N, CA, C and O atoms as CSV, one atom per row, in Angstrom:
chain,resi,resn,atom,element,x,y,z
A,1,MET,N,N,26.078,152.908,114.972
A,1,MET,CA,C,25.433,152.257,115.831
A,1,MET,C,C,26.128,152.213,116.950
A,1,MET,O,O,27.321,151.963,116.774
A,2,ARG,N,N,25.770,152.382,118.114
A,2,ARG,CA,C,26.579,152.529,119.669
A,2,ARG,C,C,26.414,151.285,119.817
A,2,ARG,O,O,25.379,150.672,119.558
A,3,ASN,N,N,27.796,150.671,120.399
A,3,ASN,CA,C,28.028,149.906,121.288
A,3,ASN,C,C,28.798,149.816,122.706
A,3,ASN,O,O,29.648,150.647,123.028
A,4,ARG,N,N,28.513,148.995,123.321
A,4,ARG,CA,C,29.086,149.420,124.653
A,4,ARG,C,C,29.517,147.689,125.009
A,4,ARG,O,O,28.723,146.750,125.047
A,5,SER,N,N,30.992,147.639,125.242
A,5,SER,CA,C,31.746,146.127,125.373
A,5,SER,C,C,32.508,146.546,125.911
A,5,SER,O,O,33.008,147.661,125.763
A,6,GLU,N,N,32.873,145.393,126.972
A,6,GLU,CA,C,34.106,145.909,128.050
A,6,GLU,C,C,34.257,146.718,129.136
A,6,GLU,O,O,35.098,146.648,130.032
A,7,GLY,N,N,33.147,147.683,128.935
A,7,GLY,CA,C,33.172,148.830,129.610
A,7,GLY,C,C,33.563,150.166,128.135
A,7,GLY,O,O,33.741,151.308,128.559
A,8,VAL,N,N,33.628,150.057,127.210
A,8,VAL,CA,C,34.374,151.191,126.059
A,8,VAL,C,C,32.840,151.492,125.395
A,8,VAL,O,O,31.942,150.660,125.522
A,9,GLU,N,N,32.684,152.490,124.831
A,9,GLU,CA,C,31.172,152.798,124.463
A,9,GLU,C,C,32.056,153.170,122.662
A,9,GLU,O,O,33.099,153.807,122.517
A,10,LYS,N,N,31.355,152.640,121.737
A,10,LYS,CA,C,32.384,152.813,120.376
A,10,LYS,C,C,31.138,152.753,119.669
A,10,LYS,O,O,30.078,152.234,120.018
A,11,TYR,N,N,31.451,153.397,118.570
A,11,TYR,CA,C,30.550,153.926,117.555
A,11,TYR,C,C,31.224,153.629,116.202
A,11,TYR,O,O,32.340,153.995,115.834
A,12,LEU,N,N,30.248,152.837,115.488
A,12,LEU,CA,C,30.661,152.079,114.257
A,12,LEU,C,C,30.464,153.079,113.347
A,12,LEU,O,O,29.289,153.421,113.485
A,13,ILE,N,N,31.297,154.127,111.970
A,13,ILE,CA,C,30.993,154.706,111.518
A,13,ILE,C,C,31.457,154.057,110.279
A,13,ILE,O,O,32.299,153.194,110.527
A,14,TYR,N,N,31.153,154.203,108.874
A,14,TYR,CA,C,31.134,154.019,107.312
A,14,TYR,C,C,31.656,155.070,106.389
A,14,TYR,O,O,31.138,156.158,106.642
A,15,ILE,N,N,32.593,155.113,105.307
A,15,ILE,CA,C,32.672,155.613,104.250
A,15,ILE,C,C,32.523,155.137,103.741
A,15,ILE,O,O,32.854,153.953,103.676
A,16,ARG,N,N,31.814,155.866,102.913
A,16,ARG,CA,C,31.217,156.139,101.624
A,16,ARG,C,C,31.533,156.935,99.990
A,16,ARG,O,O,31.333,158.137,99.815
A,17,SER,N,N,32.023,156.049,98.957
A,17,SER,CA,C,32.001,156.496,97.590
A,17,SER,C,C,31.743,156.511,96.891
A,17,SER,O,O,32.690,156.662,96.119
A,18,GLY,N,N,30.576,156.421,96.262
A,18,GLY,CA,C,29.777,155.534,95.802
A,18,GLY,C,C,30.203,154.584,95.247
A,18,GLY,O,O,30.191,153.637,96.033
A,19,SER,N,N,30.796,154.161,93.765
A,19,SER,CA,C,31.261,153.057,93.119
A,19,SER,C,C,33.240,152.911,92.863
A,19,SER,O,O,34.092,152.189,92.345
A,20,LEU,N,N,33.058,154.288,93.728
A,20,LEU,CA,C,35.236,154.550,94.021
A,20,LEU,C,C,35.601,153.342,95.301
A,20,LEU,O,O,36.237,152.294,95.189
A,21,LEU,N,N,35.227,153.677,95.989
A,21,LEU,CA,C,35.315,152.342,96.777
A,21,LEU,C,C,34.635,151.124,97.513
A,21,LEU,O,O,33.417,151.099,97.687
A,22,LYS,N,N,35.412,150.187,97.909
A,22,LYS,CA,C,34.473,149.724,98.857
A,22,LYS,C,C,33.743,150.024,100.389
A,22,LYS,O,O,33.398,151.174,100.660
A,23,GLU,N,N,33.594,149.219,101.089
A,23,GLU,CA,C,33.040,150.176,102.443
A,23,GLU,C,C,34.335,150.172,103.347
A,23,GLU,O,O,35.229,149.331,103.432
A,24,VAL,N,N,34.200,151.070,103.830
A,24,VAL,CA,C,35.550,151.543,104.828
A,24,VAL,C,C,34.455,151.690,106.213
A,24,VAL,O,O,33.421,152.351,106.313
A,25,SER,N,N,35.147,150.790,107.211
A,25,SER,CA,C,34.814,150.904,108.338
A,25,SER,C,C,35.864,151.602,109.670
A,25,SER,O,O,36.907,151.005,109.937
A,26,ILE,N,N,35.551,152.669,110.318
A,26,ILE,CA,C,35.790,153.152,111.420
A,26,ILE,C,C,35.171,152.910,112.771
A,26,ILE,O,O,33.956,153.086,112.869
A,27,GLU,N,N,35.957,152.474,113.974
A,27,GLU,CA,C,35.573,152.165,114.673
A,27,GLU,C,C,35.951,154.044,115.956
A,27,GLU,O,O,37.056,154.492,116.259
A,28,PHE,N,N,34.692,154.558,116.311
A,28,PHE,CA,C,35.414,156.040,117.071
A,28,PHE,C,C,34.950,154.647,118.356
A,28,PHE,O,O,34.060,153.798,118.322
A,29,LEU,N,N,36.109,154.973,119.464
A,29,LEU,CA,C,36.246,154.661,120.730
A,29,LEU,C,C,35.918,156.266,121.566
A,29,LEU,O,O,36.621,157.261,121.389
A,30,ARG,N,N,34.782,156.218,122.421
A,30,ARG,CA,C,34.547,157.540,122.847
A,30,ARG,C,C,35.636,158.133,124.223
A,30,ARG,O,O,35.947,159.279,124.548
A,31,HIS,N,N,35.922,157.098,124.669
A,31,HIS,CA,C,36.843,157.645,126.190
A,31,HIS,C,C,38.107,158.144,125.154
A,31,HIS,O,O,39.138,158.274,125.813
A,32,LEU,N,N,38.234,158.346,124.217
A,32,LEU,CA,C,39.623,159.004,123.505
A,32,LEU,C,C,39.156,160.331,122.970
A,32,LEU,O,O,39.838,160.941,122.146
A,33,SER,N,N,37.762,160.890,123.517
A,33,SER,CA,C,37.715,162.168,122.794
A,33,SER,C,C,36.260,162.171,122.927
A,33,SER,O,O,35.682,161.810,121.902
A,34,PRO,N,N,35.605,162.443,123.795
A,34,PRO,CA,C,33.929,162.639,124.271
A,34,PRO,C,C,33.403,163.320,123.482
A,34,PRO,O,O,32.633,162.875,122.630
A,35,ILE,N,N,33.806,164.897,123.643
A,35,ILE,CA,C,33.416,165.490,123.347
A,35,ILE,C,C,33.141,165.738,121.801
A,35,ILE,O,O,31.965,165.884,121.468
A,36,THR,N,N,34.089,165.795,120.874
A,36,THR,CA,C,34.413,165.813,119.790
A,36,THR,C,C,33.800,164.073,118.822
A,36,THR,O,O,33.418,163.926,117.661
A,37,ILE,N,N,33.933,163.238,119.754
A,37,ILE,CA,C,33.365,161.960,118.888
A,37,ILE,C,C,31.107,162.308,119.205
A,37,ILE,O,O,30.112,161.835,118.655
A,38,GLU,N,N,31.200,162.772,119.719
A,38,GLU,CA,C,29.422,163.178,120.557
A,38,GLU,C,C,29.108,163.958,119.081
A,38,GLU,O,O,28.244,163.479,118.346
A,39,ARG,N,N,29.915,165.291,118.645
A,39,ARG,CA,C,29.487,166.184,118.253
A,39,ARG,C,C,29.471,165.180,116.543
A,39,ARG,O,O,28.712,164.886,115.620
A,40,LEU,N,N,30.521,165.039,116.893
A,40,LEU,CA,C,30.955,164.508,114.966
A,40,LEU,C,C,29.623,163.362,115.072
A,40,LEU,O,O,28.964,163.478,114.039
A,41,TYR,N,N,29.123,162.470,115.845
A,41,TYR,CA,C,28.221,161.398,115.920
A,41,TYR,C,C,26.980,162.037,115.372
A,41,TYR,O,O,26.180,161.660,114.517
A,42,ARG,N,N,27.058,163.176,116.158
A,42,ARG,CA,C,25.524,163.811,116.072
A,42,ARG,C,C,24.858,164.387,115.096
A,42,ARG,O,O,23.648,164.532,114.924
A,43,ASN,N,N,26.379,164.908,114.062
A,43,ASN,CA,C,26.218,165.494,112.670
A,43,ASN,C,C,26.111,164.382,111.558
A,43,ASN,O,O,25.847,164.699,110.398
A,44,LEU,N,N,26.376,162.725,112.032
A,44,LEU,CA,C,25.901,162.120,110.544
A,44,LEU,C,C,25.096,162.121,110.257
A,44,LEU,O,O,24.169,162.084,111.066
A,45,PRO,N,N,24.877,162.163,108.932
A,45,PRO,CA,C,25.739,161.570,108.051
A,45,PRO,C,C,26.034,163.228,107.559
A,45,PRO,O,O,25.228,164.156,107.617
A,46,LEU,N,N,27.338,163.262,107.103
A,46,LEU,CA,C,28.629,164.062,106.816
A,46,LEU,C,C,28.967,163.695,105.288
A,46,LEU,O,O,29.216,162.564,104.871
A,47,GLN,N,N,28.915,165.183,104.347
A,47,GLN,CA,C,29.706,164.244,103.124
A,47,GLN,C,C,30.745,165.769,103.467
A,47,GLN,O,O,30.675,166.835,104.078
A,48,GLY,N,N,31.706,164.962,102.580
A,48,GLY,CA,C,33.007,165.948,102.864
A,48,GLY,C,C,34.153,165.638,102.002
A,48,GLY,O,O,34.478,164.456,101.883
A,49,MET,N,N,34.769,166.505,101.421
A,49,MET,CA,C,36.114,166.449,100.542
A,49,MET,C,C,37.168,166.310,100.778
A,49,MET,O,O,37.862,167.146,101.357
A,50,VAL,N,N,37.588,165.058,100.328
A,50,VAL,CA,C,39.110,164.685,100.618
A,50,VAL,C,C,40.018,165.612,100.199
A,50,VAL,O,O,39.871,166.339,99.217
A,51,VAL,N,N,41.361,165.585,101.253
A,51,VAL,CA,C,42.693,165.818,100.914
A,51,VAL,C,C,43.707,164.927,101.136
A,51,VAL,O,O,44.036,164.593,102.274
A,52,ARG,N,N,44.359,164.411,99.898
A,52,ARG,CA,C,45.355,163.496,100.036
A,52,ARG,C,C,46.773,164.363,100.474
A,52,ARG,O,O,47.239,165.231,99.736
A,53,ASP,N,N,47.299,164.038,101.616
A,53,ASP,CA,C,48.535,164.771,101.847
A,53,ASP,C,C,49.633,163.468,102.407
A,53,ASP,O,O,49.640,162.982,103.538
A,54,ASN,N,N,50.531,163.092,101.239
A,54,ASN,CA,C,51.657,161.901,101.595
A,54,ASN,C,C,50.392,160.578,102.377
A,54,ASN,O,O,49.264,160.183,102.081
A,55,ASN,N,N,51.127,160.357,103.173
A,55,ASN,CA,C,50.187,159.516,104.235
A,55,ASN,C,C,48.972,159.458,104.918
A,55,ASN,O,O,48.347,158.489,105.347
A,56,LEU,N,N,48.782,160.440,104.943
A,56,LEU,CA,C,47.476,160.979,105.488
A,56,LEU,C,C,46.200,161.740,104.583
A,56,LEU,O,O,46.311,162.608,103.718
A,57,ILE,N,N,45.132,161.173,105.040
A,57,ILE,CA,C,43.782,161.257,104.176
A,57,ILE,C,C,43.269,162.230,104.957
A,57,ILE,O,O,43.017,161.974,106.135
A,58,TYR,N,N,43.012,163.616,104.373
A,58,TYR,CA,C,41.807,164.558,105.429
A,58,TYR,C,C,40.585,164.727,104.868
A,58,TYR,O,O,40.449,164.869,103.652
A,59,ILE,N,N,39.487,164.725,105.806
A,59,ILE,CA,C,38.143,164.463,105.088
A,59,ILE,C,C,37.507,165.898,105.747
A,59,ILE,O,O,37.205,165.730,106.929
A,60,SER,N,N,37.324,166.833,105.405
A,60,SER,CA,C,36.784,167.992,105.844
A,60,SER,C,C,34.786,167.611,106.871
A,60,SER,O,O,33.692,167.071,106.706
A,61,ALA,N,N,35.392,168.195,107.590
A,61,ALA,CA,C,33.930,168.007,108.955
A,61,ALA,C,C,33.508,169.068,109.736
A,61,ALA,O,O,33.835,168.983,110.920
A,62,PRO,N,N,33.051,169.771,109.499
A,62,PRO,CA,C,33.079,170.916,110.237
A,62,PRO,C,C,32.439,170.941,111.377
A,62,PRO,O,O,31.236,171.136,111.207
A,63,ILE,N,N,32.755,170.823,112.479
A,63,ILE,CA,C,32.311,170.974,113.551
A,63,ILE,C,C,33.373,171.869,114.822
A,63,ILE,O,O,34.596,171.996,114.759
A,64,GLU,N,N,32.688,172.259,115.635
A,64,GLU,CA,C,32.916,173.412,116.861
A,64,GLU,C,C,33.581,172.539,118.178
A,64,GLU,O,O,33.050,172.050,119.175
A,65,THR,N,N,34.947,172.576,117.716
A,65,THR,CA,C,35.438,171.348,119.356
A,65,THR,C,C,36.716,172.315,119.482
A,65,THR,O,O,37.113,173.235,118.767
A,66,ARG,N,N,37.414,171.499,121.185
A,66,ARG,CA,C,38.593,171.823,121.116
A,66,ARG,C,C,39.245,170.900,121.446
A,66,ARG,O,O,38.715,169.864,121.847
A,67,LEU,N,N,40.809,171.084,121.340
A,67,LEU,CA,C,41.751,169.994,122.010
A,67,LEU,C,C,41.290,168.789,123.474
A,67,LEU,O,O,41.050,169.239,124.594
A,68,GLU,N,N,41.266,167.997,123.307
A,68,GLU,CA,C,41.326,166.994,124.059
A,68,GLU,C,C,41.763,166.326,123.992
A,68,GLU,O,O,41.584,165.719,122.936
A,69,LYS,N,N,43.003,165.579,125.207
A,69,LYS,CA,C,43.524,164.930,125.763
A,69,LYS,C,C,44.971,164.649,124.034
A,69,LYS,O,O,45.303,163.540,123.617
A,70,PRO,N,N,45.346,165.656,123.606
A,70,PRO,CA,C,46.076,166.068,122.558
A,70,PRO,C,C,47.338,164.960,122.155
A,70,PRO,O,O,48.234,164.585,122.910
A,71,ARG,N,N,47.124,164.575,120.778
A,71,ARG,CA,C,48.771,163.810,120.370
A,71,ARG,C,C,49.046,164.620,119.079
A,71,ARG,O,O,48.349,165.342,118.367
A,72,ASN,N,N,50.507,164.163,119.055
A,72,ASN,CA,C,50.888,164.297,117.623
A,72,ASN,C,C,51.541,163.715,117.122
A,72,ASN,O,O,52.467,164.276,116.538
A,73,ARG,N,N,51.426,162.347,117.075
A,73,ARG,CA,C,51.757,161.192,116.565
A,73,ARG,C,C,50.074,160.154,115.707
A,73,ARG,O,O,48.910,160.300,116.081
A,74,LEU,N,N,50.333,159.654,115.100
A,74,LEU,CA,C,49.133,158.533,114.601
A,74,LEU,C,C,49.964,157.202,114.297
A,74,LEU,O,O,51.178,157.226,114.098
A,75,ARG,N,N,49.256,156.136,114.282
A,75,ARG,CA,C,49.836,155.015,113.911
A,75,ARG,C,C,49.188,154.572,112.743
A,75,ARG,O,O,48.127,155.167,112.552
A,76,LYS,N,N,49.494,153.666,111.839
A,76,LYS,CA,C,48.580,153.337,110.412
A,76,LYS,C,C,47.056,152.862,110.768
A,76,LYS,O,O,46.999,152.258,111.839
A,77,GLY,N,N,46.027,152.988,110.204
A,77,GLY,CA,C,44.605,153.147,110.282
A,77,GLY,C,C,44.587,153.775,111.807
A,77,GLY,O,O,43.760,153.140,112.462
A,78,HIS,N,N,45.079,154.581,112.425
A,78,HIS,CA,C,44.664,155.351,113.246
A,78,HIS,C,C,43.516,156.702,112.652
A,78,HIS,O,O,43.652,157.259,111.563
A,79,VAL,N,N,42.566,156.975,113.523
A,79,VAL,CA,C,42.020,157.898,113.169
A,79,VAL,C,C,41.875,159.340,114.107
A,79,VAL,O,O,41.509,159.217,115.276
A,80,ALA,N,N,42.181,160.730,113.544
A,80,ALA,CA,C,41.492,161.464,114.536
A,80,ALA,C,C,41.241,162.997,114.036
A,80,ALA,O,O,41.553,163.246,112.872
A,81,TYR,N,N,40.670,164.086,114.880
A,81,TYR,CA,C,40.386,165.258,113.943
A,81,TYR,C,C,40.912,166.272,114.525
A,81,TYR,O,O,41.294,166.466,115.680
A,82,SER,N,N,40.887,166.905,113.584
A,82,SER,CA,C,41.855,168.394,113.794
A,82,SER,C,C,41.088,169.288,114.206
A,82,SER,O,O,40.507,169.603,113.167
A,83,PRO,N,N,40.616,170.017,115.130
A,83,PRO,CA,C,40.276,171.355,115.646
A,83,PRO,C,C,40.441,172.096,114.948
A,83,PRO,O,O,39.426,172.671,114.555
A,84,SER,N,N,41.839,172.563,114.340
A,84,SER,CA,C,42.524,173.925,113.880
A,84,SER,C,C,41.707,174.243,112.076
A,84,SER,O,O,41.115,175.168,111.521
A,85,LYS,N,N,42.280,172.448,111.638
A,85,LYS,CA,C,41.603,172.344,110.147
A,85,LYS,C,C,40.426,171.974,110.058
A,85,LYS,O,O,40.109,171.880,108.872
A,86,LYS,N,N,39.178,171.576,111.115
A,86,LYS,CA,C,38.204,171.170,111.102
A,86,LYS,C,C,38.321,169.790,110.372
A,86,LYS,O,O,37.246,169.257,110.097
A,87,MET,N,N,39.179,169.301,110.108
A,87,MET,CA,C,38.792,168.192,109.390
A,87,MET,C,C,39.324,166.195,109.999
A,87,MET,O,O,40.509,166.227,110.329
A,88,ILE,N,N,38.934,165.248,110.106
A,88,ILE,CA,C,39.072,164.334,110.168
A,88,ILE,C,C,40.605,163.688,109.336
A,88,ILE,O,O,40.980,163.728,108.164
A,89,MET,N,N,41.172,163.144,110.524
A,89,MET,CA,C,42.495,162.912,109.582
A,89,MET,C,C,42.657,160.762,109.335
A,89,MET,O,O,42.061,159.903,109.985
A,90,ILE,N,N,43.353,160.627,108.542
A,90,ILE,CA,C,43.317,158.956,108.863
A,90,ILE,C,C,45.033,159.309,108.137
A,90,ILE,O,O,45.519,160.032,107.267
A,91,ALA,N,N,45.496,158.264,109.160
A,91,ALA,CA,C,46.786,157.748,108.460
A,91,ALA,C,C,46.798,156.446,107.751
A,91,ALA,O,O,46.032,155.490,107.864
A,92,LEU,N,N,47.876,156.624,106.967
A,92,LEU,CA,C,47.689,155.213,105.972
A,92,LEU,C,C,49.298,154.496,106.461
A,92,LEU,O,O,49.443,153.289,106.265
A,93,GLU,N,N,50.307,155.200,107.010
A,93,GLU,CA,C,51.220,154.932,107.870
A,93,GLU,C,C,51.275,155.343,108.752
A,93,GLU,O,O,50.275,156.025,108.973
A,94,ASP,N,N,52.501,155.332,110.132
A,94,ASP,CA,C,52.568,155.701,111.107
A,94,ASP,C,C,53.662,157.836,110.631
A,94,ASP,O,O,54.620,158.314,110.023
A,95,VAL,N,N,52.543,158.190,111.465
A,95,VAL,CA,C,53.436,159.684,111.076
A,95,VAL,C,C,53.435,159.984,112.447
A,95,VAL,O,O,53.002,159.358,113.414
A,96,ARG,N,N,54.180,161.399,112.310
A,96,ARG,CA,C,54.286,162.674,113.211
A,96,ARG,C,C,53.344,163.769,112.416
A,96,ARG,O,O,53.150,163.945,111.213
A,97,LEU,N,N,52.752,164.543,113.793
A,97,LEU,CA,C,52.246,165.780,113.062
A,97,LEU,C,C,53.193,166.900,113.246
A,97,LEU,O,O,54.287,166.820,113.804
A,98,ASN,N,N,52.575,168.124,112.634
A,98,ASN,CA,C,53.573,169.199,112.951
A,98,ASN,C,C,52.181,169.841,114.125
A,98,ASN,O,O,52.609,170.793,114.777
A,99,GLU,N,N,51.130,169.592,114.366
A,99,GLU,CA,C,49.927,170.015,115.201
A,99,GLU,C,C,49.220,168.851,116.401
A,99,GLU,O,O,49.374,167.663,116.683
A,100,SER,N,N,48.612,169.684,116.744
A,100,SER,CA,C,48.001,168.517,118.167
A,100,SER,C,C,46.862,167.771,117.817
A,100,SER,O,O,46.642,168.526,116.870
A,101,VAL,N,N,46.186,167.175,117.759
A,101,VAL,CA,C,44.970,166.503,117.125
A,101,VAL,C,C,44.566,165.503,118.662
A,101,VAL,O,O,45.280,165.095,119.578
A,102,ASN,N,N,42.702,165.351,118.302
A,102,ASN,CA,C,42.219,164.668,119.433
A,102,ASN,C,C,42.111,163.314,118.598
A,102,ASN,O,O,41.685,163.310,117.443
A,103,SER,N,N,42.615,161.924,119.407
A,103,SER,CA,C,42.386,160.816,118.492
A,103,SER,C,C,40.829,160.593,118.425
A,103,SER,O,O,40.136,161.328,119.128
A,104,LEU,N,N,40.184,159.584,117.590
A,104,LEU,CA,C,39.036,159.126,117.272
A,104,LEU,C,C,38.832,157.622,117.884
A,104,LEU,O,O,38.165,157.165,118.812
A,105,GLY,N,N,39.739,157.066,116.904
A,105,GLY,CA,C,39.907,155.617,117.187
A,105,GLY,C,C,40.335,155.102,115.681
A,105,GLY,O,O,41.100,155.778,114.994
A,106,ARG,N,N,39.774,153.835,115.213
A,106,ARG,CA,C,40.544,153.629,113.720
A,106,ARG,C,C,39.592,152.979,112.891
A,106,ARG,O,O,38.368,152.842,112.905
A,107,VAL,N,N,40.763,152.536,111.989
A,107,VAL,CA,C,40.127,151.839,110.776
A,107,VAL,C,C,39.698,150.193,110.942
A,107,VAL,O,O,40.430,149.211,111.061
A,108,VAL,N,N,38.602,150.270,110.910
A,108,VAL,CA,C,38.674,148.415,110.990
A,108,VAL,C,C,38.469,147.706,109.829
A,108,VAL,O,O,38.608,146.486,109.740
A,109,GLU,N,N,38.191,148.334,109.072
A,109,GLU,CA,C,37.847,147.336,107.932
A,109,GLU,C,C,38.423,148.715,106.494
A,109,GLU,O,O,38.454,149.933,106.314
A,110,GLY,N,N,38.703,147.673,105.945
A,110,GLY,CA,C,39.065,148.886,104.360
A,110,GLY,C,C,40.288,150.066,104.260
A,110,GLY,O,O,40.235,151.204,103.794
A,111,LEU,N,N,41.517,149.252,104.950
A,111,LEU,CA,C,41.980,150.524,104.749
A,111,LEU,C,C,42.741,150.793,104.022
A,111,LEU,O,O,43.212,151.921,103.875
A,112,GLU,N,N,43.091,149.573,103.264
A,112,GLU,CA,C,43.459,149.887,102.144
A,112,GLU,C,C,42.943,150.730,100.506
A,112,GLU,O,O,43.356,151.450,99.597
A,113,GLU,N,N,41.773,149.996,101.006
A,113,GLU,CA,C,40.556,150.916,99.947
A,113,GLU,C,C,40.713,152.311,100.059
A,113,GLU,O,O,40.107,153.040,99.274
A,114,LEU,N,N,41.707,152.946,101.239
A,114,LEU,CA,C,41.994,154.245,101.357
A,114,LEU,C,C,42.730,154.966,100.516
A,114,LEU,O,O,42.543,156.138,100.190
A,115,GLU,N,N,43.861,153.988,100.054
A,115,GLU,CA,C,44.676,154.082,99.288
A,115,GLU,C,C,43.885,154.801,97.591
A,115,GLU,O,O,44.303,155.777,96.969
A,116,LYS,N,N,43.040,154.176,97.339
A,116,LYS,CA,C,42.528,154.836,96.289
A,116,LYS,C,C,42.080,156.109,96.248
A,116,LYS,O,O,42.000,156.565,95.107
A,117,LEU,N,N,41.680,157.013,97.352
A,117,LEU,CA,C,41.438,158.608,97.248
A,117,LEU,C,C,42.735,159.494,97.171
A,117,LEU,O,O,43.905,159.280,97.489
A,118,ARG,N,N,41.997,160.706,96.556
A,118,ARG,CA,C,42.512,161.631,95.816
A,118,ARG,C,C,41.871,163.009,96.319
A,118,ARG,O,O,40.801,163.200,96.898
A,119,THR,N,N,42.648,163.712,96.002
A,119,THR,CA,C,42.242,165.349,96.672
A,119,THR,C,C,40.951,165.865,95.581
A,119,THR,O,O,41.028,165.777,94.356
A,120,GLY,N,N,39.926,166.344,96.245
A,120,GLY,CA,C,39.068,166.506,95.021
A,120,GLY,C,C,38.199,165.705,95.830
A,120,GLY,O,O,37.371,166.176,96.609
A,121,HIS,N,N,38.391,164.552,95.642
A,121,HIS,CA,C,37.012,162.875,96.061
A,121,HIS,C,C,36.338,163.284,97.145
A,121,HIS,O,O,36.755,163.569,98.267
A,122,MET,N,N,35.200,163.284,96.677
A,122,MET,CA,C,34.024,163.766,97.728
A,122,MET,C,C,33.628,161.971,98.149
A,122,MET,O,O,33.610,160.942,97.474
A,123,VAL,N,N,33.279,162.361,99.974
A,123,VAL,CA,C,33.029,160.794,100.372
A,123,VAL,C,C,32.253,161.313,101.648
A,123,VAL,O,O,32.479,162.265,102.396
A,124,ARG,N,N,31.071,160.172,101.631
A,124,ARG,CA,C,30.448,160.563,102.875
A,124,ARG,C,C,30.440,159.549,103.957
A,124,ARG,O,O,30.677,158.351,103.803
A,125,LEU,N,N,30.133,160.170,105.107
A,125,LEU,CA,C,30.256,159.411,106.416
A,125,LEU,C,C,28.997,159.553,107.197
A,125,LEU,O,O,28.285,160.519,107.472
A,126,GLU,N,N,28.932,157.766,107.576
A,126,GLU,CA,C,27.113,157.858,107.877
A,126,GLU,C,C,27.415,156.416,109.287
A,126,GLU,O,O,28.127,155.432,109.483
A,127,ARG,N,N,26.679,156.943,109.720
A,127,ARG,CA,C,26.382,155.259,110.866
A,127,ARG,C,C,25.465,154.510,109.909
A,127,ARG,O,O,24.813,154.858,108.924
A,128,GLU,N,N,25.666,153.236,110.614
A,128,GLU,CA,C,24.951,151.765,110.667
A,128,GLU,C,C,23.437,151.935,109.793
A,128,GLU,O,O,22.682,150.970,109.673
């Protein structure tokens, strides 16, 4: 769902994984990385494999993009995209990264549900 409030364009995205997870909601904020977010949003729904690395969840999402306003730190609940790995990243704790990534937004509901994910699980990213 595209939503414009207070001049900020937002997209609400859901992560679903059958009976494994309760629904997880993510808010993409277009001003953070407009090209990457538009490309991801246009390609939804996406199904991807999870890779769990300590305090980071990676979800494969193969789109072509470049770095936009790069960052190398994420706070708990923040969502980013790694153009080099072609993966969406979700921080379960505050982390410093070894690479630069595009910030996408944040988890607005269900962050604790993501703790259940392990490497190899399949998830689906969908619009409302």
